C-alpha positions as CSV (number, residue, x, y, z in Angstrom):
1,M,-39.3,81.1,37.2
2,D,-36.5,79.3,38.7
3,T,-34.8,76.6,36.9
4,L,-33.1,73.5,38.5
5,S,-30.0,72.5,36.8
6,G,-30.6,74.7,33.8
7,L,-34.0,72.8,32.9
8,P,-37.2,74.9,33.0
9,I,-38.3,73.3,35.7
10,D,-39.3,75.2,38.9
11,R,-40.2,72.5,41.5
12,P,-38.2,69.6,42.5
13,F,-41.2,67.2,42.0
14,Q,-41.2,68.2,38.5
15,L,-37.7,67.4,38.1
16,F,-38.4,63.8,39.8
17,S,-41.2,63.3,37.5
18,F,-39.0,64.1,34.6
19,L,-36.6,61.4,35.5
20,C,-39.0,59.0,36.2
21,A,-40.8,59.5,32.8
22,A,-37.4,59.5,31.2
23,F,-36.6,56.1,32.6
24,I,-40.0,54.5,31.9
25,A,-39.7,56.1,28.2
26,V,-36.4,54.4,27.5
27,L,-37.9,51.1,29.1
28,Y,-40.8,50.8,26.8
29,I,-39.0,52.4,23.9
30,Q,-36.5,49.5,23.7
31,S,-39.1,46.7,24.8
32,G,-42.0,47.9,22.3
33,A,-39.6,48.4,19.5
34,D,-38.0,44.9,20.2
35,K,-41.5,43.4,20.1
36,V,-42.3,45.4,16.8
37,M,-39.2,44.3,15.1
38,D,-38.7,40.7,16.5
39,R,-42.6,39.7,16.4
40,E,-42.0,36.0,15.5
41,G,-39.3,35.5,17.8
42,N,-40.9,37.1,20.7
43,L,-44.2,35.0,20.1
44,G,-42.3,31.7,19.7
45,W,-40.7,32.3,23.1
46,L,-43.9,33.1,24.7
47,R,-45.8,30.1,23.1
48,Q,-42.8,28.0,24.6
49,H,-42.9,30.0,28.2
50,F,-46.8,29.5,28.3
51,G,-47.0,26.0,27.1
52,K,-47.9,24.6,30.1
53,S,-50.0,27.4,31.4
54,V,-53.8,28.6,31.1
55,F,-52.7,30.9,28.8
56,K,-51.4,28.6,26.3
57,G,-54.1,29.3,24.0
58,I,-54.1,33.0,24.0
59,V,-50.3,33.9,23.6
60,P,-50.7,36.1,20.5
61,P,-53.7,38.4,21.9
62,M,-51.6,38.7,25.1
63,F,-48.6,39.7,23.0
64,Y,-50.3,42.2,21.4
65,A,-52.0,43.8,24.2
66,V,-48.6,44.0,26.3
67,M,-47.0,45.6,23.0
68,L,-49.6,48.1,22.6
69,L,-49.5,49.1,26.4
70,E,-45.6,49.3,26.1
71,I,-45.7,51.7,23.0
72,G,-48.6,53.7,24.6
73,S,-46.6,53.9,28.1
74,A,-43.6,55.3,25.9
75,V,-45.5,57.5,23.9
76,A,-47.2,59.1,26.8
77,S,-44.0,59.2,28.8
78,I,-42.3,60.9,25.9
79,A,-45.0,63.3,25.6
80,G,-44.9,63.9,29.4
81,L,-41.2,64.8,29.2
82,V,-42.0,67.7,26.8
83,Q,-45.1,68.7,28.5
84,I,-42.9,69.1,31.8
85,L,-40.7,71.2,30.0
86,V,-42.9,73.3,28.1
87,Y,-45.9,73.5,30.4
88,Q,-44.5,72.8,33.8
89,S,-47.2,70.0,33.9
90,T,-46.8,66.5,34.8
91,H,-50.3,64.8,33.4
92,L,-49.0,63.2,30.8
93,A,-46.2,61.7,32.7
94,F,-48.6,60.4,35.0
95,I,-50.5,58.8,32.4
96,G,-47.2,57.2,31.2
97,A,-46.7,55.7,34.6
98,A,-50.2,54.5,34.9
99,I,-50.2,52.8,31.7
100,S,-46.7,51.0,33.0
101,A,-48.2,50.1,36.3
102,A,-51.1,48.5,34.4
103,N,-48.8,46.7,31.8
104,L,-46.7,45.5,34.7
105,V,-49.6,43.9,36.3
106,C,-50.3,41.9,33.1
107,L,-46.6,40.9,33.0
108,F,-46.6,39.8,36.5
109,T,-50.0,37.8,36.1
110,G,-48.7,35.9,33.1
111,Q,-45.1,35.1,35.2
112,R,-46.9,33.9,38.0
113,F,-49.4,31.7,36.2
114,A,-46.3,30.3,33.9
115,K,-44.8,29.7,37.4
116,D,-41.9,31.7,36.6
117,Y,-41.3,32.9,39.9
118,A,-37.7,34.6,39.3
119,G,-39.4,36.5,36.4
120,A,-42.3,37.8,38.4
121,A,-40.0,39.2,41.2
122,A,-37.9,40.8,38.6
123,L,-40.9,43.0,37.7
124,V,-41.5,44.3,41.2
125,P,-39.1,47.0,41.1
126,Y,-40.2,48.4,37.9
127,F,-43.9,48.4,39.2
128,I,-42.6,50.2,42.5
129,L,-41.2,52.8,40.0
130,S,-44.3,53.1,38.1
131,I,-46.6,53.6,41.3
132,L,-44.0,55.9,42.7
133,A,-43.8,57.9,39.6
134,M,-47.6,58.2,39.6
135,F,-47.3,59.7,43.3
136,I,-44.5,62.1,42.4
137,C,-46.3,63.4,39.3
138,K,-49.2,64.1,41.4
139,M,-46.9,65.9,43.6
140,G,-45.2,67.9,40.7
141,I,-48.6,69.6,39.5
């Protein structure tokens, strides 16, 4: 097996998959950890943010759903990094990217309904990365 940059990765798409999974893992490790460690602060901000939207009565369940999606994406992405290095498979990295994309659709929906159009627009690059990561992971198999 040839290696790229000293990593036990034998195809360029595996390297691209590894980098995408690493980015997604960092994104959601930080965001998920913040939600766990500062739950009350995050819930307070969200209650204010969605105070005039159709979601104002369901902020806590939405918060926990997003938190679980973020932690799930982080765990799958970390496992994907290991799987790429050990087995040269991108299956778990694909799952991490898919969970990320689903989470971003939820976040985007919330931002649009809260009429936070700048916040919604800021999510688009992350969504594009997640979709591209899914494609790249399928090419890396």
